[in-house]
N, C-alpha and C positions, 0 to 999 in steps of 0.2 A: 414490514421488513424491507431493509435496504441492502443493495448489492453494490459493493465498492472494490475497486483494484487500483493499485499503483502499478503501471505496466509500461514497458519499453520493449521495443522489438529487437534491442541490442542487449546482450548479456552484460553484467558488470556495471550497470548503471545505477544500481541501488534499489531496484524494485522490491526485492525481497525484504531488505532493510526497512523501507518505508511501510510495506504491509505489515510488518511485524511491530514497528512503531505505533501505527494507526490502531491495529487491533488491541494492543496492550493499552494505548491511550483510552480507547473506548471502554474496555473492561475495567481496568484498575483505577482510572481516573474518573470517568463518568458513570461507571456501574452498568454499562450496557451489556445485554446478553449477546455474545458474540460467538460466531462459528467461523473457523478458518478452514478453506479448502485449498489444499496444495496440489496443483496440477503439474508442477515443475519436475516431472520424472525425467530420468530414473534417478536424479540425485535427491529430490524432495528436501531440499535444503531447509525450509521452514519447518517441516515435520521433524527432521533430525536435530534441529536446533532445540526443539522442545525436549526431545530425548536427552540430549547432552546436558541441558539445564536441570533436568530432574536428577541426572546422575550427580551433578554438582552439589545439589542440595542434599542428596543422600551422603555423599562423601563429607559434607560440612556438618553432618548430624543434625540437620534441621527437620523438624516434623512439619508435614504438609498432607493435604488432601487434594488429589488431582482435580476434585470437583471444584476447588477455588479457582482454577485456571480455565480459560477458554479452551474448548476442544479444537484439535488440529487433526484434519482428516486427510490422508493420501488419497488422491483420486486418479485412477488410471484409465477411466472412461475417456474415449477419443472419438468414436464414430457418433454419428448424429442420433441414432436410435438410443444409445447409451446415454447421451447427453440430455435427451428429452425425458428420458426416465429419471435421470438425476434432478431435472427442473421440477418434475412433478413431485419427487420426494422433498425437495426444499420448500415447495409451497405448502406441503403439510406440516412444516415447522413454524408456520406463520405466528402462531401464539406463543411460541417458546423462544424464539430468536429474533433480536432487534436488527442486527447487521451481520450479513455474510461477507467476509473479506476473501477475495480470491487471489492466489498467487499463481500466475501462469508462467510458462516458459519464456525466455527472451527471444521470441521469434514471431513473425506473423506471415504465415503462408497457409496454403489450401489444407484445411483439416485441423488447424490450431484451434483448440476449444474457444479462445477468446473471440474469434470470428463469429462462432455460433452464438455465444451469448450476447454479442453486440447486435447481430441481425435479428435475434429473436426479442430484442428490447428488455433483456433481463437486467443488465446492469444499469444502475442509476447513475454512476459516474466512473469514468476512467481518468485517473491522474497520472500525468506523464512528466517524469523528470527530464530536463533539458540542460545541457552543459554549454558553455560558451565555445562551441566548435562549430565550424561551417558545416561539415557533413552531418553532425548530430541534429543541428538546427534545421537542415534541409529535410532529413529523414523525418524528424518530429512534425514539421509541417505537412509532409505528405501523409503521414499516418493519421494525423488528427483530421485532415481533410477527408480521407476515406471514411473514418468514424462518423464525422459530422454529416456527410452525405447520407449515411445510413440512419440519421437520426439520433446518433449516439452522443450524449453529452460527454465533454472532455474538459479537463483543465490542466493546463501546462505550468510548470513552475521551474525556475532557475536553480539548479543544484550544483554543488561543489564550487561555490563561488568563492574566489580567492580575496576579494575585496580590494584588489589594486585596480580594477577597471573602474571607468567613470560611471556614475549612476545613470547618466544620460544615455550611455550605450544600451543599458538594459531597458530603458523606457523606449528607445528607438525600436528595438527589437519587439517589444510589446506592441507598439504601434503597428509594426509590419505584420505581425501575427494577426492583430485584430483587423487589418485591412483585408485578411484572408478569411474572416469569420471564425478566428481561433481565439478562445479566451485564455489569457495568461495571468497567474496570480501575481499580485503586487508583493508578495512575500518570497523571500529568497532563503536558501539554505547554503550555508557556507561549507566548504570542504572539512572533513572531520574523520581522521584515521579511527578514532574510537568508536565509529559507528559501524565498523566493518565485521566485528565478531560480537558474540553474545556477552552479555554482562555477567562477569564471573569475578574472581578475586582480583582481577586487573582492572575492574570498574568499567568495562564497555557499556556503551549507551543503549544498545538495543537488547531487549529480553522479551521472552514469552511469558515469564512468570511474574513480571512486575513492570511498572512504568517509572523509571528514575527521573521524576520531573525536576528535582532540584539540579541534579548534573546536567540535564538538558538545558535547562534555563540558564545555567551558568556558561555552558560551552557552546550552545547552538540554539539560541532562542527562536530563530526563524523556524525551526521544527515545530514548536508548539503554535506558532501563529498559523503555519500552514495546516496543521492538524485541525485547529479550531475553525479554519475556513472552510475545510472539507466538510466538517460536520454541519456548519451552517449551510452549505451549498446543497446538501441532501435533505436538509430539513429535519435533523435529529435534535431532540431536546437536550439542553446541556444542564442536566441536574446532576451535580457531582455525587460520587459514590460516598457513603459515609465512612467508608474504610480509608 
């Protein structure tokens, strides 16, 4: 069983969107058994995105079985004792779950659950979106350094790329991060307004009930390349779902 999260200590960077895309890619494209844990209370955006999508399906008159979709659980546990109990419960699911995707709050301070899971060596990989902004880059470097010093594997990638910047700039930044022992993906994800909301009648790209591969390939192929890279990074077999 693998544990993966897309995470940023700053809200609004796309972490929930990428956790959603990754979980859906694993379940609906690769046929993996996925469990999503939403720690991002009180809003629990991931969890309520699922609720909204099921309501849309009902309104459209589409028959479905919730067992066809990966489960999404709200997690309110915050203190160390509760989190240790949660870890024990998760390990008991080893035979039933291939990947646990965790969606944390956009913060990093004492008591935040991601710190516990990192220190306890639970997470196989933390994937961090980085934008071409000086403060965001500096913050990502500091956070990745903290994780790496704890022995936590991280992978950074450039997100919301406009395409107007010279490729040499991104390579220079990769080299700079590498000089600090931080791995950065060669794949980039361009900016996309259509990723900000759930897929519904308006055709948004992110969804908890499907993986719209065709639309993503056409609009933002860097997403597919990045998701495949993460799958390879954590050593998951890429046998595609027959469905």
